[in-house]
VMD Tcl script that draws the C-alpha trace (Angstrom):
set ca {
  {39.44 7.31 -6.40}
  {37.49 6.24 -3.36}
  {39.00 9.11 -1.17}
  {37.93 11.74 -3.90}
  {34.19 10.26 -3.46}
  {34.37 10.63 0.23}
  {35.58 14.22 0.03}
  {32.35 15.10 -1.86}
  {30.22 13.49 0.54}
  {27.39 16.23 1.42}
  {25.60 15.11 4.70}
  {22.66 17.68 3.88}
  {22.26 17.05 0.26}
  {18.55 15.96 0.51}
  {17.67 19.40 2.34}
  {19.05 21.25 -0.76}
  {16.05 19.79 -2.74}
  {13.13 22.36 -2.26}
  {10.43 19.90 -2.88}
  {11.83 17.42 -0.15}
  {11.92 20.20 2.35}
  {8.34 20.97 1.54}
  {7.16 17.36 1.76}
  {9.07 16.52 4.90}
  {7.28 19.28 7.04}
  {3.77 17.72 6.61}
  {5.20 14.22 7.14}
  {7.23 15.25 10.15}
  {4.06 16.77 11.96}
  {1.89 13.76 11.11}
  {4.45 11.44 12.37}
  {4.63 13.42 15.66}
  {1.00 13.07 16.27}
  {0.99 9.33 15.64}
  {3.62 8.73 18.27}
  {1.56 10.82 20.65}
  {-1.47 8.83 19.76}
  {0.48 5.51 20.30}
  {1.55 6.45 23.95}
  {-1.81 7.48 24.60}
  {-3.47 4.22 23.57}
  {-1.07 2.08 25.32}
  {-1.38 4.21 28.57}
  {-5.17 4.15 28.42}
  {-5.64 0.41 27.82}
  {-3.55 -0.63 30.63}
  {-5.16 1.81 32.96}
  {-8.62 0.63 31.85}
  {-8.01 -3.09 32.06}
  {-4.79 -3.62 34.22}
  {-4.14 -6.50 32.06}
  {-0.73 -7.07 30.09}
  {-2.86 -9.02 27.64}
  {-4.75 -5.74 26.68}
  {-1.36 -4.43 25.39}
  {-1.08 -7.61 23.19}
  {-4.46 -6.92 21.82}
  {-3.44 -3.48 20.68}
  {-0.77 -5.07 18.75}
  {-2.99 -7.51 17.19}
  {-5.57 -4.83 16.00}
  {-2.63 -3.23 14.04}
  {-1.16 -6.60 12.81}
  {-4.18 -8.05 11.20}
  {-4.81 -5.28 8.79}
  {-0.98 -5.48 7.66}
  {-1.18 -9.06 6.94}
  {-4.77 -8.71 5.18}
  {-4.30 -5.37 3.32}
  {-0.63 -4.67 2.67}
  {-0.24 -6.63 -0.59}
  {-3.57 -5.35 -2.28}
  {-2.43 -2.05 -1.18}
  {0.85 -2.22 -2.83}
  {-0.80 -3.04 -6.13}
  {-3.13 -0.10 -5.86}
  {-0.13 2.37 -5.18}
  {1.44 1.02 -8.34}
  {-1.68 1.18 -10.44}
  {-3.29 4.59 -9.35}
  {-2.31 8.07 -8.45}
  {0.00 7.74 -5.27}
  {-0.70 11.20 -3.89}
  {-4.40 10.74 -3.98}
  {-4.09 7.27 -2.34}
  {-1.88 8.87 0.44}
  {-4.34 11.60 0.98}
  {-7.47 9.27 1.23}
  {-5.64 7.21 3.92}
  {-4.79 10.25 5.98}
  {-8.34 11.23 5.80}
  {-9.21 7.98 7.32}
  {-6.72 8.38 10.02}
  {-8.03 11.75 10.90}
  {-11.42 10.39 11.30}
  {-10.61 7.39 13.59}
  {-8.39 9.71 15.75}
  {-11.24 12.08 16.41}
  {-13.27 8.77 17.05}
  {-10.79 7.81 19.70}
  {-10.73 11.09 21.28}
  {-14.62 11.04 21.67}
  {-14.58 7.38 23.02}
  {-11.74 8.41 25.55}
  {-13.55 11.47 26.57}
  {-16.88 9.85 27.31}
  {-15.37 6.54 28.54}
  {-16.84 4.51 25.75}
  {-16.70 0.62 25.53}
  {-13.11 -0.85 25.21}
  {-14.32 -3.09 22.52}
  {-15.21 -0.15 20.51}
  {-11.79 1.40 20.77}
  {-9.93 -1.66 19.62}
  {-12.36 -1.48 16.61}
  {-11.28 2.05 15.86}
  {-7.81 1.04 16.20}
  {-8.36 -1.78 13.65}
  {-9.89 0.75 11.28}
  {-7.07 3.26 11.97}
  {-4.43 0.63 11.09}
  {-6.38 -0.42 7.84}
  {-6.07 3.21 6.58}
  {-2.49 3.37 7.71}
  {-1.71 0.10 5.63}
  {-3.77 1.28 2.60}
  {-1.70 4.56 2.12}
  {1.84 3.34 3.41}
  {3.05 1.81 -0.07}
  {1.92 4.93 -1.92}
  {3.60 7.23 0.74}
  {6.83 5.11 0.52}
  {7.03 5.12 -3.28}
  {6.29 8.86 -3.46}
  {9.61 10.00 -1.93}
  {11.78 8.48 -4.98}
  {9.76 10.86 -7.31}
  {11.17 14.13 -5.76}
  {14.49 13.17 -4.95}
  {17.47 12.47 -7.41}
  {18.76 9.10 -7.43}
  {22.40 10.41 -6.39}
  {20.85 12.01 -3.49}
  {18.33 9.21 -2.54}
  {20.38 7.46 0.15}
  {21.11 10.55 2.07}
  {17.23 11.24 1.90}
  {16.49 7.87 3.39}
  {18.87 8.44 6.19}
  {17.64 11.87 6.83}
  {13.94 10.54 6.63}
  {15.02 8.16 9.42}
  {16.47 10.97 11.52}
  {13.43 13.09 11.18}
  {11.24 10.16 12.00}
  {13.31 9.46 15.24}
  {12.85 13.10 16.11}
  {9.23 12.57 16.00}
  {9.56 9.50 18.03}
  {11.73 11.18 20.53}
  {9.51 14.23 21.17}
  {6.29 12.69 20.47}
  {6.32 10.18 23.53}
  {7.71 12.92 25.67}
  {5.02 15.38 24.62}
  {2.34 12.44 24.96}
  {3.50 11.85 28.51}
  {2.79 15.45 29.53}
  {-0.41 15.54 27.52}
  {-1.55 12.39 29.47}
  {-1.10 14.46 32.66}
  {-3.65 16.94 31.45}
  {-6.04 14.97 29.18}
  {-5.98 11.77 27.30}
  {-8.48 12.49 24.75}
  {-6.27 15.59 23.74}
  {-3.43 13.14 22.63}
  {-5.93 11.66 20.07}
  {-6.81 15.14 18.89}
  {-3.19 16.02 18.49}
  {-2.76 13.07 16.14}
  {-5.98 13.98 14.15}
  {-4.60 17.44 13.62}
  {-1.21 16.29 12.54}
  {-2.90 14.20 9.76}
  {-4.79 17.19 8.57}
  {-1.58 19.29 8.43}
  {0.09 16.49 6.19}
  {-3.09 16.43 3.97}
  {-2.69 20.20 3.35}
  {1.02 19.99 2.42}
  {0.71 16.71 0.40}
  {-1.99 18.27 -1.92}
  {0.26 21.30 -2.61}
  {3.11 19.12 -4.05}
  {3.15 18.14 -7.74}
  {4.68 14.55 -7.84}
  {5.88 13.39 -11.31}
  {4.06 9.98 -11.71}
  {5.96 7.26 -13.55}
  {4.09 6.70 -16.73}
  {5.28 2.93 -16.60}
  {2.37 1.68 -14.42}
  {1.26 -1.95 -14.52}
  {-1.60 -2.09 -17.19}
  {-2.90 -5.57 -16.53}
  {-5.77 -5.98 -14.14}
  {-5.38 -7.04 -10.52}
  {-4.68 -10.85 -10.17}
  {-2.97 -13.14 -7.84}
  {0.14 -12.76 -9.64}
  {0.31 -9.09 -10.11}
  {-0.57 -8.44 -6.43}
  {2.24 -10.90 -5.29}
  {4.79 -9.54 -7.78}
  {6.72 -7.86 -5.03}
  {7.36 -11.26 -3.30}
  {8.63 -12.64 -6.62}
  {10.99 -9.77 -6.93}
  {12.31 -10.08 -3.31}
  {13.01 -13.65 -4.05}
  {15.13 -12.82 -6.89}
  {17.02 -10.39 -4.77}
  {18.30 -12.63 -1.88}
  {20.24 -10.02 -0.08}
  {17.00 -8.18 0.26}
  {15.14 -11.09 1.34}
  {17.76 -12.03 4.07}
  {18.00 -8.60 5.31}
  {14.12 -8.36 5.76}
  {13.93 -11.77 7.23}
  {16.50 -10.95 9.96}
  {14.46 -7.72 10.83}
  {11.39 -9.75 10.94}
  {12.50 -12.21 13.58}
  {14.55 -9.58 15.60}
  {11.39 -7.35 15.70}
  {9.02 -10.35 16.49}
  {11.08 -11.33 19.36}
  {12.17 -8.10 20.68}
  {8.87 -6.42 21.30}
  {9.87 -5.08 24.81}
  {8.34 -1.43 23.90}
  {4.82 -2.89 24.11}
  {5.36 -3.72 27.77}
  {6.62 -0.23 28.73}
  {3.44 0.41 30.62}
  {3.99 -2.51 32.80}
  {7.55 -1.75 33.61}
  {6.77 2.10 34.12}
  {3.90 1.40 36.52}
  {4.74 -1.83 38.19}
  {8.70 -2.51 37.87}
  {10.36 1.00 37.70}
  {7.28 2.95 39.38}
  {7.83 6.15 37.33}
  {4.22 7.01 36.32}
  {3.06 8.56 33.08}
  {5.97 11.06 32.73}
  {8.78 8.30 33.21}
  {6.58 6.20 30.81}
  {6.82 8.82 28.11}
  {10.67 9.05 28.70}
  {10.92 5.44 28.39}
  {9.04 5.42 25.11}
  {11.45 8.09 23.94}
  {14.63 6.32 24.61}
  {14.74 4.04 21.84}
  {13.86 6.80 19.41}
  {16.53 8.96 20.84}
  {19.12 6.24 20.17}
  {17.84 5.67 16.66}
  {18.01 9.41 16.07}
  {21.62 9.54 17.35}
  {22.64 6.57 15.14}
  {20.89 8.02 12.04}
  {22.61 11.45 12.58}
  {25.95 9.84 13.07}
  {25.54 7.60 9.75}
  {24.48 10.74 7.79}
  {27.74 12.46 8.36}
  {29.91 9.30 7.92}
  {30.79 7.79 4.54}
  {28.88 4.82 3.31}
  {29.75 1.66 5.29}
  {32.11 -0.84 3.80}
  {31.11 -4.07 5.36}
  {27.36 -3.64 5.61}
  {26.67 -7.31 6.16}
  {29.09 -7.79 9.33}
  {27.97 -4.64 10.83}
  {24.37 -5.52 10.31}
  {24.66 -9.03 12.11}
  {26.56 -7.32 14.99}
  {24.14 -4.51 15.35}
  {21.06 -7.00 15.68}
  {23.06 -9.22 18.10}
  {23.72 -5.99 20.11}
  {19.88 -5.22 20.00}
  {19.23 -8.63 21.52}
  {21.84 -7.90 24.38}
  {20.42 -4.56 25.06}
  {17.03 -5.98 25.14}
  {17.84 -8.64 27.83}
  {19.78 -5.84 29.73}
  {16.38 -3.82 29.79}
  {14.44 -6.83 30.89}
  {16.79 -7.44 33.95}
  {17.11 -3.76 35.05}
  {15.29 -2.37 37.82}
  {17.17 0.98 37.47}
  {15.19 3.82 35.63}
  {18.27 5.23 34.26}
  {19.94 1.92 33.23}
  {16.54 1.03 31.53}
  {16.60 4.24 29.63}
  {20.30 3.42 28.53}
  {19.46 0.06 27.37}
  {16.43 1.30 25.30}
  {18.71 3.89 23.96}
  {21.03 1.39 22.82}
  {18.18 -0.79 21.25}
  {17.15 2.00 19.19}
  {20.66 2.96 18.11}
  {21.36 -0.54 16.90}
  {18.04 -1.28 15.33}
  {18.61 2.06 13.21}
  {21.49 0.42 11.49}
  {19.50 -2.41 9.95}
  {16.66 -0.01 9.04}
  {19.00 2.15 7.05}
  {20.44 -0.71 5.30}
  {17.26 -2.25 4.44}
  {15.24 0.93 3.35}
  {18.17 2.15 1.19}
  {18.68 -1.11 -0.73}
  {14.86 -1.72 -0.93}
  {14.30 1.64 -2.48}
  {17.30 1.89 -4.80}
  {17.14 -1.64 -6.10}
  {13.49 -1.64 -7.01}
  {11.97 -0.17 -10.26}
  {9.55 2.71 -9.63}
  {6.71 0.79 -11.29}
  {7.04 -1.85 -8.56}
  {7.94 0.01 -5.54}
  {4.38 0.09 -4.16}
  {4.28 -3.84 -4.25}
  {7.71 -4.31 -2.83}
  {7.19 -1.61 -0.01}
  {3.97 -3.58 0.97}
  {5.89 -6.91 1.15}
  {8.26 -5.10 3.40}
  {5.45 -3.69 5.57}
  {4.11 -7.35 5.89}
  {7.44 -8.69 6.84}
  {8.34 -5.97 9.32}
  {5.03 -4.16 10.12}
  {3.06 -7.33 10.92}
  {6.03 -9.02 12.90}
  {6.26 -5.70 14.86}
  {2.59 -5.76 15.93}
  {2.67 -9.63 16.28}
  {5.69 -9.07 18.47}
  {3.56 -6.85 20.62}
  {1.02 -9.93 20.90}
  {3.69 -12.13 21.52}
  {5.23 -10.02 24.24}
  {1.79 -9.62 25.83}
  {0.91 -13.20 25.85}
  {4.41 -14.23 27.33}
  {4.08 -11.52 29.99}
  {0.42 -12.85 30.90}
  {1.72 -16.28 31.26}
  {5.29 -16.06 32.63}
  {5.75 -12.29 33.68}
  {7.15 -9.26 31.93}
  {10.71 -9.85 32.80}
  {10.84 -13.28 31.22}
  {8.89 -12.05 28.42}
  {11.54 -9.40 27.43}
  {14.71 -11.59 28.35}
  {13.67 -14.58 26.51}
  {12.89 -12.35 23.45}
  {16.45 -10.83 23.52}
  {18.01 -14.42 23.88}
  {15.71 -15.44 20.76}
  {17.06 -12.59 18.74}
  {20.74 -13.47 19.39}
  {19.83 -17.09 18.16}
  {18.35 -15.73 15.05}
  {21.44 -13.68 14.32}
  {23.66 -16.77 14.84}
  {21.45 -18.63 12.25}
  {21.59 -15.99 9.83}
  {25.44 -15.67 9.98}
  {25.67 -19.48 9.50}
  {23.14 -20.04 6.75}
  {23.17 -16.80 4.81}
  {26.45 -16.16 3.00}
  {24.87 -13.47 0.90}
  {24.33 -11.25 4.03}
  {27.78 -11.94 5.19}
  {29.19 -10.81 2.09}
  {27.34 -7.54 1.78}
  {29.71 -4.80 1.46}
  {29.35 -1.13 0.78}
  {25.60 -0.16 0.10}
  {26.63 2.30 -2.73}
  {28.57 -0.44 -4.43}
  {25.58 -3.00 -4.13}
  {23.21 -0.41 -5.62}
  {25.60 0.45 -8.45}
  {26.23 -3.20 -9.25}
  {22.48 -4.13 -9.42}
  {21.91 -0.85 -11.62}
  {24.55 -2.14 -14.09}
  {22.70 -5.56 -14.33}
  {19.34 -4.09 -15.13}
  {20.91 -2.07 -17.93}
}
mol new
graphics top color blue
foreach p $ca { graphics top sphere $p radius 0.5 }
foreach p [lrange $ca 0 end-1] q [lrange $ca 1 end] { graphics top cylinder $p $q radius 0.2 }
display resetview
């Protein structure tokens, strides 16, 4: 019976849904602009200050809104119209990007730029749970795992091309990179408002309270496999924040300038896209738990390799490996998170995931920047990779539910039967 299922596997099933194709055009353009802006802000802050700590502060300005706003935003996404919430957040992101462009052009105060970064991150977090919960409304459940994987692929295409384009834009004009991001958000707003999303009528009717806002945490506590997977990602991302130090490696260690910096930024996304594309065409993995643990351990090893490298091409290859291996855990986490969560709670559960992964990502940037400031960039990256390996060993020993994780499809079907 299993071979018959594999014969029917359609790697392009999501693209056969017309609404998905329409939605993803605007989303892709906005993601491309966001990646261009992230390259610009890291480069400009380091050029202005020459301090590794300034790159860590960029992460802090993006982490604080995640920790403060993510959970309330999740409840709002479940309570009100998700398309309108997503559009409002995109409008705010557009305004802040234009503001960053103006400050960059007129060489405005650096603290004000940090303030705009804080506002931009706040708008991103406000709309993220709503955007995450919109996709299941336009994709049939049977096709949804394929859509998740393709979303990862398209996100990585944006991440591959965005930094490369950003590197070339920086040679011409730094403010233009922020303008490109603002235009991408505008395009997504236009496309988003043209789509009719079928909103779930089963929305939480109770007023906002401490318990309703934190309902996503309670749900994840009951789904121990999801909690273990998110926790593993949290610590791996927290310790493996090498990408925040790329301006230092490009400028001081590898000496490759802004163009090389753009390609270094592109390498992890290229690896992630390669892996996502490969997994799209392969049948569902049978031993997801074991694969996940080995992938995150490999991520730590590749991070150490990057930290010790003094060769540009070896550094590119190591970053490529980090992206490819990290994508495995991303696909497992996103697939199970959306398939095992009822629609009325997807906003709040996505918000909890944002706190775990998003905040750890930005705090990982702060941790890397502080370690680089105190002990040097190479020590910061290598110690982070070693810490990631220690976390994997700990999870393998103390989380039997993760080790026992089998096929993603079987896990989802089994949970669905329990609900019914």
